[in-house]
N, C-alpha and C positions, 0 to 999 in steps of 0.2 A: 504494500500500500504506500502511495506517495505521501510524503509528509505534508501537513497542513501549512499553507503559506499565508502571508498577510492578505493577499488578494482573496483567498478563500474566506478568511474571517470578515473582511470588508463586505464581500458579496452576501455572506450569511446575515450580517447585521442590516444591510440595505433591504434584503428580501424577507427579513423577519422583524418587522417594526414593533411587534408586541414583546420582543425579548426583554427590553428594559422595563416594561410594565410588570412582567413576572419577576424581574430581578432588579427592583428599584435600588436596593442597597449597593449593587454593583455600579450603577450609574453615579451614585453619590460618592463613591470611593475613588473614581477615576481622577487622576491628577495629571495635568499637562504643564509643560514648561511655558512660561510667559515670554512673549517677545520683548517685554519691557523689564528685563532683568533675569536673574537666574532662579527666581522663586518659582514654585509649583503652584498652579491654580486648578480649581475644579473645572469640569467640563462646562458647567453652566456659566462660570465666570469667563472662560475662554470664549464661549459663544457670544457673551455680552460684549467682550472686547472686539470681536470680529464685527458685530452689528454696529458698534460705535464707529469703527473705522469705515465701514460701508456708508453709514450716514454722513460722516465727515466728507468722504469722497463725493457723495451726491450733492452736498452743500457747496463744495468747491465748483462742481460742474454747473450748478444753478447760478452761482456768482459769475462764472465765466460767460454763461449765456446772457445774463443780464448786462454784463459789461459790453459784450459784443453787440447786443441789441442797441445799447446806448451809443456806442461808437458808430454804428451804421446810421442811426438817426442823425447824428451830427454830420456825417459824410453826405447823407442825402440832402440835408439842408444846404451844405456847401455847393453841391451839384445844382440844386435849384437856383441858388443865387447866381452862380456862374452862367447858367442858361439864360436867366433874365438879362444879364449883362450882354450876352451875345445878341439877344433879340433887339437890344437898344442901339446896336451899331448901325449907323445909316449908310455909310459909304463902304462898298465892298473892299476897296483898296486898303481900308483901315483895319479890316478884320484880323489878319495875322498878328499884327503888333498888339492890338487890344486884347485879342484872345489869349495871348501869352501873358501879358501883364496882369489881367484879371484872374487868370488861372493861378498865377503865383500868389496873389492876394487871397483868393477864396480858399485855396487848399494849402497855404503856407509852404509853397514850393520854393526852395532857395534859388533855383535857376530853371528856366524853360526856354525852348526855342522851337520854331516850326519852319519847315521848308515845304513848298508846294511846287509841283511841276505840271506840265500840260495846261498852263494858264493862258488867258487871253493875251493878245498882242500888247495891249496897254499895260498889263501886269508884269510882263517879262522883264522889264527894266528895274523892277523893285528888288530889294535885297532878299526878300523871302523866296524869290524864284531863281536866285543865282547860287552858284557854288555847290551844286548837287551832282555828284558823279553818277555814272550809270550803275556802278556797283552798289551804291546806296539805294538807288531806285529799285534794283533787283532784290536787294536784301529786304526792303520794306514790303515788296510784293510777296515775298516768300514767307513772311511772318504770319503764322496762323492765328496768333494772338499777341498781345503786348509782351515784349521781352522785359523781364525784371531781373536785375542782378548787378554784379560788379562792373566797373568800367574796365574793360579789357582792351582799350584803345580803339573804340568805335570812331569812325570818321565824323559822325554826327555830333560828337562831343565838342568838336571845334566850332560848331555853330553857337555855342554858349559864350557869354561874356567872360567867364572865368573857368575855362576848361581844366586848368591845373588843380582845381579844388574838388573835382568830381570823384566821389568814391563809389557811389551806386547810382543807377539810373533806370528809368522806364522808357522804352522806345515803343511808341504807339503808331501802328500803320494807319494811314488815312485812306479811305476808299471812296469811290464815287457811288454812293448808295442811291439807287433809283427809288422814287416814291412808290410804295406798295409792292416793291419787288420781293421775291422769295429767293433766298440763296440756293442755287442748284446743288444737287448732290449726285456724284458719280461714283459708283462702286463703294457706297457707304461713306465717302469722304466729301466734306464741303468743298465746293469749288469757289475760291476766293477771287473777287475782282482784283485787277491790278491796282497797286497803290497809286494814289495821286499826290501823296505827301507823307511826311513823317513828323510826329510830335515828340519832342524830347523833354522829359522831366528829370532833373538831376538834383543830387544832394551830396553834401560833404560827410554825411553819416553813412557808413558802409552797410548799415542794417536797415536803412529807410526803404530801399527796394531790394527784394530778394526773391529767389526762385520759388520759395514756398508760399508766397503771398497770393491771395485771390486777385483776379484780374477783371472781375465784373465791372467795377466802377471805372477802371481804366478803359475798358472796352466801350462803355457808355460815353465817356469823355471823347474817345476817338470818333464815335458815330456822330455826336453833336458837333464836334469840330469839323468833321468831314462835310456835314450838311451845310454848315455856315460857309466853309471855304469853297463850296461848289459854285458860289456866285462869281468866283474868280476864273472859272474854267472857260475854255473856248466856246 
């Protein structure tokens, strides 16, 4: 006969729930080591400790959810204010400069810049339509979503007033969104329209923009900026 193992005992106790009803004195005499020192505690006390730890963990999760909800509310308010500012810009030629300045104010962004290509003849002479290489245009078109992470020598960083201070950044592709259009899907993959511009948000804090952060708000900023800048196109 095979010796009885710990698994055998565990299975027996799980499948015989009335064992400790018939042997209550056994349950009371069981002593376990406490994680809070070398002392031994009863099974009931150990269960109570586990329950307290579980409750504490749930409380921390609730606090995190409340904090995240509060943060999102603040961000949504900033996005709302920035959108109102965009709608108040009268001249199309003023949009890139004011878009960036008000973005820096509303979202407390240390540095921001935008470049747009395929613009009208009248807009080609403006600084926001100059100094963009074909490589940057191709890079922007290839971005499926905003890039968030460290500054690894991106050409777009040179568009900023103080490029030497940039430690982390977000690169947001701008596209020509058509009204009421639906993004086509081929082979289960979204087919992105070619980029018409690139928006750069930069910080001297290396943790401000990182690969693990959510990009929903950045994508919404990109869509709103794209819609506004569409007035500059051919």
